[in-house]
SERO-4910 file (N, C-alpha, C, O; in steps of 0.05 Angstrom, whole numbers):
BEGIN
 pado doro    nc1    nc2    nc3   cac1   cac2   cac3    cc1    cc2    cc3    oc1    oc2    oc3
  Unk    A   -109    104   -348   -119     90   -325   -104     64   -319   -102     56   -296
  Unk    A    -94     51   -340    -80     25   -336    -56     28   -319    -47      9   -306
  Unk    A    -45     52   -319    -20     56   -304    -25     55   -274     -6     52   -258
  Unk    A    -51     57   -265    -56     55   -236    -48     27   -226    -40     25   -203
  Unk    A    -50      7   -243    -44    -20   -234    -15    -23   -226     -8    -38   -208
  Unk    A      2     -7   -239     31     -8   -233     37      3   -205     59      0   -195
  Unk    A     17     16   -192     22     27   -166     18      7   -144     18     14   -120
  Unk    A     15    -19   -150      9    -38   -130     34    -49   -118     55    -48   -131
  Unk    A     34    -59    -93     58    -69    -79     68    -95    -91     54   -115    -91
  Unk    A     92    -95   -101    104   -119   -113    123   -134    -95    132   -156   -101
  Unk    A    130   -122    -72    150   -134    -55    140   -160    -44    156   -178    -37
  Unk    A    114   -164    -40    103   -188    -29    111   -212    -46    117   -234    -35
  Unk    A    112   -209    -72    118   -231    -89    147   -241    -86    153   -264    -93
  Unk    A    165   -224    -76    192   -233    -72    194   -254    -50    212   -270    -51
  Unk    A    175   -254    -32    175   -275    -11    163   -301    -22    171   -323    -13
  Unk    A    146   -299    -41    132   -323    -51    151   -341    -66    148   -366    -65
  Unk    A    171   -330    -79    189   -346    -96    206   -364    -78    215   -385    -87
  Unk    A    212   -356    -54    230   -370    -37    217   -394    -23    232   -411    -12
  Unk    A    191   -397    -25    178   -419    -10    177   -445    -26    174   -444    -50
  Unk    A    181   -468    -13    179   -493    -27    149   -500    -31    132   -490    -17
  Unk    A    145   -517    -51    117   -525    -56    107   -543    -33    123   -560    -22
  Unk    A     83   -540    -26     71   -557     -5     68   -586    -14     61   -590    -37
  Unk    A     73   -605      3     70   -633     -4     40   -641     -4     24   -626      8
  Unk    A     34   -663    -16      6   -672    -17     -6   -676     10    -29   -668     14
  Unk    A      8   -690     29     -5   -694     55    -12   -668     69    -33   -666     82
  Unk    A      5   -648     66     -1   -622     79    -25   -610     66    -42   -599     80
  Unk    A    -27   -612     40    -50   -600     26    -76   -614     35    -96   -601     40
  Unk    A    -76   -640     36   -100   -655     44   -108   -649     73   -131   -645     79
  Unk    A    -87   -648     90    -93   -642    118   -104   -614    122   -121   -610    139
  Unk    A    -93   -595    106   -102   -568    108   -132   -565    102   -146   -549    114
  Unk    A   -141   -580     83   -169   -578     74   -188   -594     91   -212   -592     87
  Unk    A   -178   -611    109   -196   -626    126   -208   -608    148   -193   -591    158
  Unk    A   -233   -611    154   -247   -592    172   -236   -591    200   -231   -568    210
  Unk    A   -230   -614    214   -221   -611    242   -195   -596    244   -192   -579    262
  Unk    A   -176   -601    227   -150   -588    229   -152   -559    221   -139   -542    233
  Unk    A   -169   -553    201   -172   -525    192   -182   -507    214   -175   -484    216
  Unk    A   -200   -518    231   -211   -502    253   -191   -495    274   -193   -475    287
  Unk    A   -170   -512    277   -151   -508    298   -124   -498    287   -105   -496    302
  Unk    A   -123   -491    261    -98   -484    249    -84   -461    261    -60   -461    266
  Unk    A   -100   -439    268    -88   -415    278    -92   -412    308    -86   -390    319
  Unk    A   -103   -433    321   -109   -430    350    -92   -448    367    -90   -444    391
  Unk    A    -80   -470    356    -65   -488    372    -37   -491    361    -32   -488    337
  Unk    A    -18   -495    378     10   -500    370     15   -530    371      9   -543    391
  Unk    A     25   -542    350     30   -570    349     54   -575    330     64   -556    318
  Unk    A     61   -600    328     83   -607    310     73   -620    284     88   -635    272
  Unk    A     49   -613    276     38   -624    252     51   -611    228     63   -589    231
  Unk    A     50   -624    204     61   -611    180     49   -584    174     62   -567    162
  Unk    A     23   -580    182     10   -555    176     24   -532    191     30   -511    180
  Unk    A     28   -537    217     41   -516    233     69   -511    223     78   -488    222
  Unk    A     83   -532    215    110   -529    204    109   -512    179    126   -494    176
  Unk    A     91   -517    161     88   -502    137     81   -473    143     92   -455    130
  Unk    A     63   -469    162     56   -441    169     79   -426    181     83   -403    175
  Unk    A     95   -440    198    118   -427    210    139   -420    189    151   -398    189
  Unk    A    143   -438    170    161   -432    148    152   -409    131    168   -392    123
  Unk    A    125   -408    126    114   -386    110    118   -359    125    125   -339    113
  Unk    A    112   -360    151    115   -335    166    144   -326    167    150   -302    163
  Unk    A    163   -345    171    191   -338    172    201   -328    145    216   -309    144
  Unk    A    192   -341    123    201   -333     97    191   -305     90    205   -289     78
  Unk    A    165   -300     97    154   -274     91    168   -252    106    174   -231     95
  Unk    A    174   -257    132    188   -237    148    217   -233    138    228   -211    139
  Unk    A    229   -255    128    257   -253    118    257   -236     92    278   -225     86
  Unk    A    235   -234     78    234   -218     54    239   -189     60    247   -173     43
  Unk    A    233   -181     85    237   -153     93    264   -149    107    270   -128    118
  Unk    A    281   -170    106    307   -168    118    330   -166     99    353   -165    107
  Unk    A    324   -164     73    345   -165     53    361   -139     52    350   -117     54
  Unk    A    387   -143     50    405   -122     44    406    -99     64    412    -76     57
  Unk    A    399   -105     89    400    -84    109    424    -88    128    426    -74    148
  Unk    A    442   -107    122    465   -111    139    483    -87    140    497    -83    160
  Unk    A    484    -72    118    502    -49    117    492    -26    135    506     -7    140
  Unk    A    467    -28    144    456     -7    161    459    -13    191    452      3    208
  Unk    A    471    -37    198    474    -44    225    492    -25    239    512    -15    228
  Unk    A    486    -19    264    503     -2    280    496     27    278    507     44    293
  Unk    A    477     35    261    468     63    259    449     69    282    430     55    285
  Unk    A    455     89    298    437     94    321    409    102    312    405    115    292
  Unk    A    390     94    328    362    101    323    351    117    346    346    106    367
  Unk    A    349    143    343    340    160    366    312    153    376    307    156    400
  Unk    A    295    143    358    268    136    367    267    112    385    247    108    399
  Unk    A    288     95    385    289     71    401    298     76    429    297     59    446
  Unk    A    308    100    435    319    107    461    300    124    477    283    138    465
  Unk    A    302    123    504    286    140    520    260    127    529    255    104    522
  Unk    A    245    142    544    219    132    554    197    134    533    202    144    511
  Unk    A    174    123    540    152    124    521    144    153    515    138    159    492
  Unk    A    144    170    535    137    199    530    157    212    511    149    228    494
  Unk    A    183    205    515    203    217    497    199    206    468    203    221    449
  Unk    A    192    181    466    188    170    439    164    184    425    165    191    402
  Unk    A    142    187    441    119    200    429    125    229    421    116    239    400
  Unk    A    141    242    438    149    270    432    166    271    407    163    288    390
  Unk    A    184    252    405    202    250    381    185    245    356    189    258    335
  Unk    A    166    226    358    150    220    334    132    243    327    128    249    303
  Unk    A    120    257    347    104    280    341    120    303    329    109    317    311
  Unk    A    145    306    338    162    327    326    168    321    297    168    339    280
  Unk    A    172    295    291    178    287    263    154    293    245    156    304    224
  Unk    A    130    284    254    106    288    238     99    317    235     93    327    213
  Unk    A    100    332    258     94    361    256    115    376    239    108    393    223
  Unk    A    140    369    242    161    382    226    157    375    197    162    392    180
  Unk    A    149    351    191    145    343    163    123    360    150    125    369    127
  Unk    A    101    363    165     78    379    154     87    408    150     81    419    128
  Unk    A    100    419    169    109    447    166    129    451    144    127    469    128
  Unk    A    148    432    142    169    434    121    157    430     94    163    445     75
  Unk    A    138    411     91    126    406     65    109    430     57    108    438     33
  Unk    A     95    443     76     79    466     70     96    490     61     89    504     43
  Unk    A    119    494     75    136    516     68    151    511     42    155    530     26
  Unk    A    158    486     36    173    480     12    156    480    -13    164    491    -34
  Unk    A    133    467    -11    117    463    -35     93    482    -37     79    481    -58
  Unk    A     87    497    -17     63    513    -17     68    542    -14     54    556      2
  Unk    A     88    552    -28     94    581    -25     74    598    -40     69    621    -33
  Unk    A     61    586    -60     40    601    -75     13    588    -68      7    566    -77
  Unk    A     -3    602    -53    -29    591    -45    -50    598    -65    -44    612    -85
  Unk    A    -75    590    -60    -97    595    -79   -102    625    -81    -98    640    -62
  Unk    A   -111    632   -105   -116    660   -110   -146    667   -109   -153    690   -112
  Unk    A   -163    647   -103   -191    652   -102   -202    656    -74   -226    655    -69
  Unk    A   -183    661    -55   -192    667    -28   -199    643    -11   -211    646     10
  Unk    A   -192    619    -20   -198    594     -6   -214    574    -22   -222    580    -45
  Unk    A   -218    551    -12   -231    530    -26   -261    534    -27   -273    537     -5
  Unk    A   -274    535    -50   -303    538    -52   -317    514    -40   -306    492    -37
  Unk    A   -342    518    -31   -357    496    -18   -360    471    -35   -358    449    -24
  Unk    A   -364    474    -61   -367    450    -78   -342    434    -79   -343    409    -76
  Unk    A   -319    447    -82   -294    433    -82   -288    420    -56   -278    398    -55
  Unk    A   -294    434    -34   -290    423     -8   -306    397     -3   -297    377      7
  Unk    A   -332    399    -12   -349    376     -9   -340    352    -26   -340    329    -17
  Unk    A   -331    359    -50   -322    338    -69   -297    324    -57   -294    300    -58
  Unk    A   -278    340    -47   -254    329    -35   -259    313    -10   -248    292     -6
  Unk    A   -277    323      7   -285    308     31   -297    281     24   -291    261     37
  Unk    A   -315    281      5   -328    256     -3   -308    236    -15   -309    212    -11
  Unk    A   -288    247    -30   -267    229    -41   -251    216    -19   -246    192    -20
  Unk    A   -242    232      0   -226    221     22   -243    203     40   -232    184     52
  Unk    A   -269    208     42   -286    190     57   -287    162     44   -285    142     58
  Unk    A   -290    162     17   -290    136      3   -262    123      4   -260     99      5
  Unk    A   -242    139      4   -215    128      7   -212    113     34   -202     91     35
  Unk    A   -221    126     55   -220    114     81   -237     89     83   -229     69     94
  Unk    A   -261     90     71   -278     66     70   -265     43     55   -267     20     63
  Unk    A   -253     50     32   -239     29     17   -216     16     32   -213     -8     31
  Unk    A   -200     33     45   -178     21     61   -189      4     84   -178    -17     90
  Unk    A   -212     13     96   -224     -3    116   -234    -30    106   -230    -51    120
  Unk    A   -246    -30     82   -255    -55     70   -231    -74     65   -233    -98     70
  Unk    A   -209    -62     56   -185    -78     51   -175    -91     76   -168   -114     77
  Unk    A   -174    -75     98   -165    -85    123   -182   -108    134   -172   -128    143
  Unk    A   -208   -104    134   -227   -124    144   -225   -150    127   -225   -172    137
  Unk    A   -225   -146    100   -224   -170     83   -198   -185     85   -197   -209     85
  Unk    A   -175   -170     88   -149   -183     91   -148   -199    117   -137   -221    117
  Unk    A   -160   -188    138   -160   -202    164   -177   -228    162   -169   -249    172
  Unk    A   -200   -226    149   -217   -250    146   -203   -271    129   -204   -295    135
  Unk    A   -190   -263    107   -176   -282     90   -153   -295    105   -148   -319    102
  Unk    A   -139   -279    120   -116   -289    135   -124   -310    155   -112   -331    158
  Unk    A   -146   -305    170   -156   -324    189   -166   -350    177   -166   -371    189
  Unk    A   -175   -348    152   -185   -372    138   -163   -389    126   -169   -411    116
  Unk    A   -138   -381    128   -116   -396    117   -108   -388     89    -91   -401     77
  Unk    A   -120   -366     79   -113   -357     52    -84   -349     49    -72   -355     28
  Unk    A    -72   -337     69    -45   -328     67    -26   -351     63     -7   -348     46
  Unk    A    -30   -373     76    -13   -396     73    -15   -407     44      6   -413     32
  Unk    A    -39   -410     34    -42   -420      7    -31   -401    -13    -19   -409    -33
  Unk    A    -33   -375     -8    -23   -355    -27      8   -357    -28     19   -355    -50
  Unk    A     20   -360     -5     50   -359     -4     62   -385    -14     86   -385    -19
  Unk    A     47   -406    -16     58   -431    -27     51   -434    -56     57   -455    -68
  Unk    A     38   -415    -68     31   -416    -96     53   -405   -113     72   -392   -103
  Unk    A     52   -410   -139     71   -399   -158     69   -369   -159     47   -359   -163
  Unk    A     91   -354   -154     88   -324   -153     79   -312   -179     65   -292   -179
  Unk    A     86   -324   -202     77   -313   -228     47   -316   -231     33   -299   -243
  Unk    A     36   -339   -221      7   -343   -222     -7   -323   -204    -28   -312   -211
  Unk    A      5   -318   -181     -7   -298   -162     -7   -271   -175    -28   -257   -174
  Unk    A     15   -263   -188     16   -236   -201     -5   -235   -223    -19   -215   -225
  Unk    A     -6   -256   -240    -25   -255   -262    -54   -254   -253    -69   -238   -264
  Unk    A    -61   -270   -234    -88   -270   -224    -96   -244   -210   -118   -234   -213
  Unk    A    -77   -234   -194    -83   -209   -180    -86   -186   -199   -103   -169   -195
  Unk    A    -69   -184   -219    -71   -163   -239    -97   -166   -255   -111   -146   -260
  Unk    A   -105   -190   -262   -130   -194   -277   -154   -186   -260   -172   -172   -270
  Unk    A   -154   -194   -234   -176   -186   -217   -177   -156   -212   -198   -144   -213
  Unk    A   -153   -144   -208   -153   -115   -203   -161   -100   -228   -176    -81   -226
  Unk    A   -150   -108   -251   -157    -94   -276   -187    -96   -282   -200    -76   -289
  Unk    A   -197   -120   -279   -226   -124   -286   -244   -107   -268   -262    -94   -278
  Unk    A   -240   -109   -242   -257    -93   -224   -252    -63   -226   -271    -48   -223
  Unk    A   -227    -55   -231   -221    -27   -232   -234    -14   -257   -247      6   -255
  Unk    A   -229    -27   -280   -241    -16   -305   -272    -18   -304   -285      0   -315
  Unk    A   -282    -39   -292   -311    -41   -289   -322    -17   -272   -343     -6   -278
  Unk    A   -307    -10   -251   -315     12   -234   -313     38   -249   -332     55   -248
  Unk    A   -292     42   -264   -288     67   -279   -309     71   -300   -318     93   -305
  Unk    A   -318     49   -313   -337     51   -335   -366     49   -327   -384     49   -344
  Unk    A   -371     47   -301   -399     46   -291   -408     74   -284   -394     88   -269
  Unk    A   -431     82   -293   -442    108   -287   -447    112   -257   -457     93   -245
  Unk    A   -442    135   -246   -446    139   -217   -475    135   -209   -480    128   -185
  Unk    A   -494    138   -227   -522    134   -219   -529    105   -216   -549     99   -203
  Unk    A   -513     87   -227   -517     58   -223   -503     50   -197   -482     37   -198
  Unk    A   -516     56   -175   -502     53   -149   -495     24   -143   -473     18   -134
  Unk    A   -514      6   -148   -509    -22   -140   -485    -34   -155   -468    -45   -142
  Unk    A   -485    -31   -181   -462    -42   -197   -436    -27   -190   -415    -40   -188
  Unk    A   -438     -1   -187   -414     15   -181   -401      6   -155   -377      1   -155
  Unk    A   -416      5   -134   -405     -2   -108   -398    -32   -106   -380    -39    -91
  Unk    A   -412    -49   -121   -405    -77   -121   -377    -81   -134   -361    -96   -124
  Unk    A   -372    -68   -157   -346    -70   -170   -324    -57   -153   -302    -67   -151
  Unk    A   -331    -35   -140   -311    -21   -123   -304    -39    -99   -280    -41    -92
  Unk    A   -324    -52    -88   -318    -71    -66   -302    -94    -75   -284   -104    -61
  Unk    A   -307   -104   -100   -291   -126   -111   -262   -118   -115   -244   -134   -111
  Unk    A   -258    -93   -123   -231    -83   -126   -216    -83   -100   -193    -91    -98
  Unk    A   -230    -74    -79   -217    -73    -52   -211   -101    -42   -190   -106    -29
  Unk    A   -229   -120    -47   -224   -148    -39   -201   -159    -54   -185   -175    -43
  Unk    A   -198   -152    -79   -175   -162    -95   -148   -152    -83   -129   -166    -82
  Unk    A   -148   -127    -73   -124   -116    -60   -119   -131    -34    -97   -138    -27
  Unk    A   -141   -137    -19   -138   -150      7   -127   -179      3   -112   -188     19
  Unk    A   -135   -192    -19   -125   -219    -24    -95   -220    -27    -82   -239    -19
  Unk    A    -83   -199    -39    -54   -198    -43    -40   -189    -18    -18   -198    -12
  Unk    A    -52   -171     -2    -40   -160     21    -43   -176     47    -31   -170     67
  Unk    A    -60   -197     46    -66   -213     70    -41   -224     84    -40   -224    108
  Unk    A    -20   -233     69      4   -243     83     18   -222    100     35   -230    117
  Unk    A     13   -197     96     25   -177    114     17   -181    143     30   -171    161
  Unk    A     -5   -195    148    -15   -199    175      3   -219    190     -1   -223    214
  Unk    A     22   -231    177     42   -247    191     61   -228    208     73   -237    227
  Unk    A     62   -203    200     78   -184    215     65   -177    242     41   -183    246
  Unk    A     80   -164    259     69   -157    286     47   -136    283     51   -117    268
  Unk    A     25   -139    297      3   -119    296     13    -91    303      4    -71    291
  Unk    A     30    -88    323     40    -62    332     55    -48    309     53    -24    305
  Unk    A     71    -64    294     86    -53    272     67    -43    250     71    -22    238
  Unk    A     47    -59    244     27    -52    224     12    -27    232      6    -10    215
  Unk    A      5    -24    257     -9     -1    267      9     24    264     -1     45    255
  Unk    A     34     22    271     52     45    268     55     53    238     55     76    232
  Unk    A     58     33    221     60     38    193     35     52    182     37     71    166
  Unk    A     12     44    191    -13     57    183    -14     85    193    -23    103    178
  Unk    A     -6     90    217     -6    117    228     13    135    213      6    158    206
  Unk    A     37    126    207     56    142    192     46    147    163     51    168    152
  Unk    A     33    127    152     23    131    125      1    152    124      0    169    106
  Unk    A    -17    151    144    -38    172    146    -26    199    150    -34    219    138
  Unk    A     -5    201    167      8    227    171     21    237    146     19    261    140
  Unk    A     35    220    132     49    228    107     29    237     86     32    258     74
  Unk    A      8    220     81    -11    227     61    -28    252     69    -35    268     52
  Unk    A    -34    254     95    -49    277    104    -34    303    100    -46    323     91
  Unk    A     -8    304    106      7    328    103     10    335     73      8    359     66
  Unk    A     15    315     56     18    321     28     -8    329     15     -9    347     -1
  Unk    A    -30    316     24    -56    324     13    -64    352     22    -76    367      7
  Unk    A    -56    360     46    -61    387     55    -46    407     37    -58    428     30
  Unk    A    -22    401     30     -7    419     12    -21    421    -15    -24    443    -26
  Unk    A    -29    398    -26    -42    398    -52    -69    413    -51    -76    425    -71
  Unk    A    -83    411    -29   -110    424    -27   -108    454    -24   -126    468    -33
  Unk    A    -87    464    -12    -84    492     -6    -66    506    -26    -63    531    -25
  Unk    A    -53    491    -44    -34    503    -63    -50    517    -85    -74    514    -87
  Unk    A    -36    532   -101    -47    545   -125    -60    525   -143    -50    503   -146
  Unk    A    -82    532   -155    -97    514   -172    -80    503   -195    -66    518   -208
  Unk    A    -81    477   -198    -67    462   -220    -37    466   -219    -24    464   -240
  Unk    A    -26    473   -196      3    478   -195     19    453   -199     41    454   -211
  Unk    A      9    430   -190     24    405   -191     13    385   -211     22    362   -210
  Unk    A     -5    393   -228    -16    374   -247      5    367   -269      2    346   -282
  Unk    A     26    383   -272     47    376   -291     63    352   -283     78    341   -299
  Unk    A     60    343   -258     76    321   -248     67    294   -258     80    274   -254
  Unk    A     44    293   -272     34    268   -281     53    252   -298     57    228   -293
  Unk    A     65    264   -318     84    251   -336    109    240   -321    115    216   -323
  Unk    A    124    257   -307    147    247   -292    140    226   -272    156    207   -268
  Unk    A    117    227   -259    110    207   -240    104    180   -253    110    159   -241
  Unk    A     92    181   -277     88    156   -291    114    142   -298    117    118   -297
  Unk    A    134    158   -306    160    147   -312    173    135   -287    185    114   -287
  Unk    A    169    149   -265    180    140   -239    167    114   -230    181     96   -220
  Unk    A    141    112   -233    127     88   -224    134     64   -241    134     41   -232
  Unk    A    140     69   -267    148     47   -284    175     36   -275    180     12   -274
  Unk    A    194     54   -267    220     45   -257    217     30   -231    230     10   -227
  Unk    A    200     40   -213    195     26   -188    183     -1   -192    191    -20   -179
  Unk    A    164     -3   -211    152    -29   -216    172    -49   -227    171    -73   -219
  Unk    A    189    -41   -245    210    -59   -256    229    -68   -233    236    -91   -232
  Unk    A    237    -50   -216    254    -57   -194    241    -77   -175    254    -93   -162
  Unk    A    214    -75   -172    200    -94   -155    200   -122   -166    197   -141   -150
  Unk    A    203   -126   -192    204   -152   -204    232   -164   -204    235   -188   -210
  Unk    A    252   -148   -197    280   -158   -198    284   -183   -182    298   -201   -193
  Unk    A    275   -186   -157    280   -211   -143    268   -236   -156    277   -258   -149
  Unk    A    249   -233   -173    237   -256   -187    252   -265   -211    250   -288   -219
  Unk    A    268   -248   -223    282   -255   -248    312   -255   -245    326   -268   -262
  Unk    A    324   -242   -225    353   -241   -222    362   -263   -204    348   -270   -185
  Unk    A    386   -274   -209    396   -295   -191    405   -284   -165    410   -260   -162
  Unk    A    406   -301   -145    415   -292   -118    443   -283   -117    451   -268    -99
  Unk    A    459   -291   -137    487   -282   -137    491   -253   -145    511   -241   -139
  Unk    A    471   -241   -157    472   -213   -165    464   -196   -141    444   -181   -142
  Unk    A    480   -198   -120    473   -185    -95    472   -154    -97    454   -141    -87
  Unk    A    492   -143   -111    494   -114   -113    470   -103   -129    458    -83   -121
  Unk    A    464   -116   -151    441   -107   -167    415   -110   -152    398    -92   -153
  Unk    A    412   -131   -137    388   -135   -121    386   -114    -99    364   -105    -92
  Unk    A    409   -107    -87    409    -87    -66    400    -60    -77    383    -47    -64
  Unk    A    410    -52   -100    401    -26   -111    372    -27   -121    358     -7   -118
  Unk    A    364    -50   -131    335    -52   -139    317    -50   -115    295    -38   -116
  Unk    A    327    -61    -92    311    -59    -68    309    -30    -58    288    -21    -50
  Unk    A    331    -16    -60    331     12    -51    313     29    -69    299     47    -60
  Unk    A    314     24    -95    297     39   -114    268     33   -108    251     52   -107
  Unk    A    261      8   -103    233      1    -97    224     14    -71    202     23    -70
  Unk    A    242     14    -51    233     23    -25    233     54    -24    211     65    -20
  Unk    A    256     66    -27    257     95    -23    248    111    -47    234    132    -45
  Unk    A    254    101    -71    244    113    -95    214    111    -97    200    130   -105
  Unk    A    203     88    -89    174     85    -89    160    103    -69    138    113    -74
  Unk    A    173    107    -46    162    124    -26    159    153    -37    139    166    -32
  Unk    A    180    162    -51    179    189    -62    159    191    -85    145    211    -87
  Unk    A    158    170   -102    140    171   -125    111    171   -116     95    187   -126
  Unk    A    103    155    -96     75    154    -88     68    177    -70     45    184    -67
  Unk    A     88    189    -57     83    214    -43     76    236    -64     58    252    -60
  Unk    A     91    236    -86     85    254   -108     57    249   -120     43    267   -128
  Unk    A     50    223   -123     24    217   -134      2    227   -115    -20    235   -125
  Unk    A      6    226    -89    -14    237    -71    -19    266    -76    -41    275    -76
  Unk    A      3    281    -80      1    309    -86    -13    314   -112    -31    331   -114
  Unk    A     -6    299   -132    -18    301   -159    -47    294   -158    -64    308   -170
  Unk    A    -54    271   -145    -81    262   -145   -100    281   -129   -123    284   -137
  Unk    A    -89    293   -108   -106    313    -94   -113    336   -111   -136    345   -111
  Unk    A    -94    347   -126   -100    369   -144   -117    360   -167   -133    376   -178
  Unk    A   -114    335   -176   -131    325   -197   -160    323   -188   -178    328   -204
  Unk    A   -164    315   -163   -191    313   -152   -204    341   -153   -228    344   -160
  Unk    A   -189    361   -144   -200    389   -144   -205    399   -172   -225    413   -177
  Unk    A   -188    391   -191   -192    399   -219   -218    386   -229   -234    400   -243
  Unk    A   -222    361   -223   -247    347   -232   -271    359   -218   -293    360   -230
  Unk    A   -268    369   -193   -290    381   -179   -299    407   -194   -323    412   -197
  Unk    A   -280    423   -203   -286    447   -217   -300    441   -244   -318    455   -252
  Unk    A   -291    420   -257   -304    412   -282   -332    402   -277   -350    408   -293
  Unk    A   -336    387   -255   -363    377   -249   -382    400   -242   -405    399   -249
  Unk    A   -372    420   -228   -388    442   -221   -398    458   -245   -420    469   -245
  Unk    A   -381    458   -266   -389    472   -291   -405    455   -310   -413    464   -331
  Unk    A   -409    430   -303   -424    412   -320   -407    399   -342   -419    388   -361
  Unk    A   -381    401   -341   -363    390   -361   -356    361   -356   -346    347   -374
  Unk    A   -361    352   -332   -355    324   -325   -375    316   -303   -386    333   -289
  Unk    A   -379    290   -300   -397    280   -280   -382    276   -253   -358    270   -253
  Unk    A   -396    280   -232   -385    277   -205   -382    247   -199   -402    232   -200
  Unk    A   -358    238   -194   -353    209   -189   -331    206   -169   -308    202   -176
  Unk    A   -338    208   -143   -318    206   -122   -307    178   -118   -286    174   -107
  Unk    A   -322    158   -127   -313    130   -124   -288    126   -142   -268    115   -133
  Unk    A   -290    135   -167   -267    133   -185   -243    149   -174   -220    140   -176
  Unk    A   -248    172   -163   -226    188   -152   -212    174   -128   -188    175   -125
  Unk    A   -228    160   -112   -217    147    -88   -198    124    -95   -180    118    -79
  Unk    A   -202    111   -118   -185     88   -124   -156     97   -127   -138     83   -117
  Unk    A   -151    120   -139   -123    130   -142   -111    134   -114    -88    127   -110
  Unk    A   -125    146    -96   -114    152    -70   -111    126    -54    -93    124    -37
  Unk    A   -128    107    -58   -125     81    -44    -99     68    -53    -84     57    -36
  Unk    A    -93     68    -78    -68     56    -88    -44     71    -77    -24     58    -71
  Unk    A    -46     97    -75    -24    112    -63    -20    103    -34      3     99    -25
  Unk    A    -42    100    -19    -40     92      9    -27     65     11    -10     61     28
  Unk    A    -36     46     -5    -26     18     -2      4     17     -8     19      4      6
  Unk    A     13     31    -28     41     31    -35     58     45    -14     81     36     -9
  Unk    A     49     66     -3     64     79     18     64     62     43     84     59     57
  Unk    A     41     50     50     38     33     74     58     10     73     71      5     93
  Unk    A     59     -5     51     76    -28     51    105    -21     53    121    -37     63
  Unk    A    113      2     43    141     11     46    146     20     75    168     16     85
  Unk    A    126     32     88    129     38    116    133     13    133    149     13    151
  Unk    A    118     -8    126    121    -33    140    150    -44    138    162    -52    158
  Unk    A    161    -42    114    188    -52    110    208    -35    125    227    -46    137
  Unk    A    205     -9    124    224      9    137    223      5    168    244      3    180
  Unk    A    199      3    179    197     -2    208    207    -29    216    219    -32    237
  Unk    A    203    -49    199    214    -75    204    245    -75    205    257    -88    222
  Unk    A    257    -60    187    286    -58    187    296    -44    212    316    -51    224
  Unk    A    282    -23    220    290     -8    244    287    -25    269    303    -23    287
  Unk    A    266    -41    270    262    -58    293    284    -78    297    291    -84    320
  Unk    A    295    -89    275    316   -109    277    343    -96    285    362   -111    293
  Unk    A    346    -70    283    371    -57    291    373    -52    321    394    -46    332
  Unk    A    350    -56    335    350    -50    364    366    -71    379    368    -70    403
***
């Protein structure tokens, strides 16, 4: 279970290292009530606005690294009318679903379809996954409006990593080890886990809302198509992927720490670490979605036989982490494409 923590987005920390420490007057002014109320509503030349602008610029620049070699590559989705773009995007999503189903789902279930208990178990799991993602979104928005993003990005990145891992580990293991019948404690710890993720992801709201919406839509499409393949494939067909995926996520996690420990002069190494984190991570967490979907169905069969307890909250945490890691990579990819226009 500890390996789930490695599935969290580490690219945000690469932006934190580049920020200068806030000066004392800025810190005092930020905490004063009159200025805090107007921080995100008025434009001025105060040190607070300057610090916020620098934080926003630095965070967005973190998504600009090493993409100069991609300049000049045509982007078909950027051309044509709105209807043509929608048609192009729909063709990509539909083609991805069909291709994934044909490639990975040649052997379907042998029991004539998904039994009602498994279907209910899977539906409840994805319902909690959606609720968890919704809690993360609402909490991240509230934290961002309160000024949390600015304080987070001016903090020491290693302190941010340590505190976020401690909060995530504590709430996640607390959720895992709480019996499903203890609803109050179970859902309180699960909510705490989601808020811990929101606290780290709040600076993403510096990005354009339209870009975040597109990234969310593409993430849902990607996870939905892969989950459909896992749900309709032969029983336990992809459970063997657990070991290789753990090795892959370890490599992706190490590459995510590269900007924090490598000097800026190691441009080639940083470029390859960025590509491993971005595209390798997208493949790894797509594989985890497939694996986790089949693992949920496997646990459903065990729960139906009385060999394990039904616990859809625990199951949803794995899928939430898959969603977050795919989403943040979609944000970076779309940001790179937007700058090529």
